[in-house]
C-alpha positions as CSV (number, residue, x, y, z in Angstrom):
1,M,82.2,-126.5,-126.1
2,D,84.3,-129.3,-127.4
3,P,87.8,-129.0,-125.9
4,V,89.4,-131.1,-128.8
5,R,87.9,-128.7,-131.4
6,N,89.2,-125.7,-129.5
7,I,92.7,-127.1,-129.2
8,S,92.7,-128.1,-132.9
9,K,91.5,-124.6,-133.9
10,A,94.2,-122.9,-131.7
11,K,96.9,-125.1,-133.3
12,S,95.7,-124.2,-136.8
13,T,95.7,-120.5,-135.9
14,Q,99.2,-120.8,-134.5
15,T,100.3,-122.6,-137.6
16,D,98.8,-120.0,-139.9
17,N,100.3,-117.1,-137.9
18,A,103.8,-118.8,-138.0
19,A,103.5,-119.4,-141.8
20,Q,102.5,-115.8,-142.3
21,Q,105.3,-114.6,-140.1
22,S,107.8,-116.7,-142.1
23,R,106.5,-115.3,-145.4
24,V,106.8,-111.7,-144.2
25,S,110.3,-112.3,-142.7
26,N,111.5,-114.0,-145.9
27,G,110.1,-111.2,-148.1
28,M,107.7,-113.6,-149.7
29,N,104.5,-111.7,-148.8
30,K,102.6,-112.1,-152.0
31,L,100.5,-109.4,-153.7
32,P,97.0,-110.2,-154.8
33,R,96.6,-111.3,-158.4
34,A,94.7,-108.1,-159.3
35,A,97.5,-105.9,-157.9
36,V,100.1,-107.7,-160.0
37,K,97.9,-107.4,-163.1
38,A,97.5,-103.7,-162.5
39,Y,101.3,-103.3,-162.1
40,I,101.9,-105.2,-165.3
41,I,99.3,-103.1,-167.3
42,G,100.8,-99.9,-165.9
43,F,104.3,-101.0,-166.8
44,I,103.3,-101.9,-170.4
45,L,101.4,-98.6,-170.8
46,S,104.4,-96.7,-169.5
47,I,106.8,-98.4,-171.9
48,V,104.4,-97.9,-174.9
49,L,104.0,-94.2,-174.1
50,T,107.7,-93.7,-173.7
51,L,108.6,-95.5,-176.9
52,L,105.9,-93.6,-178.8
53,A,107.3,-90.2,-177.6
54,F,110.8,-91.4,-178.5
55,A,109.7,-92.5,-182.0
56,L,108.0,-89.2,-182.7
57,V,111.0,-87.1,-181.7
58,S,113.4,-89.5,-183.6
59,E,111.3,-89.2,-186.7
60,H,111.1,-85.5,-186.4
61,V,114.9,-85.1,-186.0
62,N,115.8,-87.7,-188.7
63,S,113.5,-86.0,-191.2
64,E,115.4,-82.7,-190.5
65,H,112.4,-81.2,-188.8
66,T,110.0,-81.7,-191.7
67,A,107.9,-84.7,-190.5
68,F,105.8,-82.7,-188.0
69,S,105.5,-79.1,-187.2
70,H,107.3,-78.0,-184.0
71,S,104.1,-76.9,-182.3
72,G,102.3,-80.1,-183.3
73,L,105.1,-82.2,-181.9
74,T,105.2,-80.1,-178.7
75,L,101.5,-80.5,-178.1
76,T,101.6,-84.3,-178.9
77,L,104.5,-84.7,-176.5
78,A,102.7,-82.7,-173.8
79,G,99.6,-85.0,-174.3
80,L,101.8,-88.1,-174.1
81,A,103.4,-86.8,-170.9
82,T,100.0,-86.1,-169.4
83,A,98.9,-89.7,-170.3
84,Q,102.2,-91.0,-168.7
85,L,101.4,-89.0,-165.5
86,L,97.9,-90.4,-165.3
87,V,99.2,-94.0,-165.8
88,Q,101.8,-93.5,-163.0
89,L,99.2,-92.0,-160.7
90,V,96.6,-94.7,-161.2
91,F,98.6,-97.8,-161.7
92,F,101.6,-97.2,-159.4
93,L,100.6,-94.6,-156.8
94,H,97.0,-95.9,-156.6
95,L,95.6,-92.4,-156.5
96,G,91.9,-92.6,-155.7
97,K,92.1,-96.2,-154.2
98,E,93.4,-95.2,-150.8
99,S,91.5,-95.1,-147.5
100,K,92.0,-91.4,-147.0
101,P,91.7,-89.9,-150.5
102,K,91.2,-86.3,-149.4
103,L,94.6,-86.0,-147.8
104,N,96.4,-87.6,-150.8
105,L,94.4,-85.5,-153.2
106,M,95.4,-82.3,-151.3
107,A,99.1,-83.4,-151.5
108,F,98.6,-84.1,-155.2
109,Y,97.1,-80.6,-155.8
110,F,100.0,-79.0,-154.0
111,M,102.5,-81.0,-156.1
112,L,100.6,-80.0,-159.3
113,L,100.7,-76.3,-158.3
114,T,104.4,-76.5,-157.6
115,V,105.1,-78.2,-160.9
116,V,103.0,-75.6,-162.8
117,I,104.8,-72.7,-161.1
118,I,108.2,-74.2,-161.9
119,V,107.4,-75.0,-165.5
120,F,105.7,-71.7,-166.4
121,G,108.3,-69.8,-164.4
122,S,111.1,-71.5,-166.3
123,L,109.4,-70.8,-169.6
124,W,108.9,-67.1,-168.6
125,I,112.6,-66.8,-167.7
126,M,113.7,-68.5,-170.9
127,D,111.5,-66.2,-173.0
128,N,112.9,-63.2,-171.2
129,L,116.5,-64.4,-171.8
130,A,115.7,-64.9,-175.5
131,Y,114.3,-61.4,-175.7
132,N,117.2,-59.8,-173.9
133,H,120.0,-61.7,-175.6
134,G,118.6,-62.2,-179.0
135,N,119.4,-65.1,-181.4
136,N,123.0,-64.8,-182.4
137,A,122.9,-61.1,-182.3
138,T,125.6,-58.7,-181.3
139,N,125.2,-56.7,-178.1
140,Q,124.6,-53.5,-180.1
141,E,121.8,-55.2,-182.2
142,V,120.1,-56.5,-179.1
143,S,120.3,-53.0,-177.5
144,D,118.9,-51.4,-180.6
145,Y,116.1,-53.9,-180.8
146,I,115.1,-53.5,-177.1
147,I,115.2,-49.7,-177.4
148,K,113.0,-49.8,-180.5
149,D,110.6,-52.5,-179.1
150,E,110.2,-50.7,-175.7
151,G,109.7,-47.3,-177.4
152,I,112.6,-45.8,-175.5
153,K,113.4,-42.3,-176.6
154,Y,117.2,-42.2,-176.7
155,S,118.9,-38.9,-177.1
156,Q,122.6,-38.1,-176.8
């Protein structure tokens, strides 16, 4: 063993450790080039998807709801929202690239189940409210409609 080489190696290791410590303490810990590229691609895709959804809704509203059908626009927006979700998961949350994907996948499935329950529960409640309150109908008209729709035999 060469003592000079060992001392030189120890000094370079100490210097490297000190430089790394300095970068971390200064907040200058650099991301790998591939990670920065992924963040930029994800950011650009997110902006494009958001602007596309905004443009579609703006065109629909500015054309006084004649540019697209309501159901077609709703399905298109749902597709864009799903694409936005996938972009966020892949490019920013790195789903599928972690060391313990099973745990993160289970958390993702739980979150997805929670969102589905909230969204469809809200739609169910809003549909029920529309049914029970009618569209600009008086209380008597709503009552008559519900009695007729439910097949309630009403006798006085």
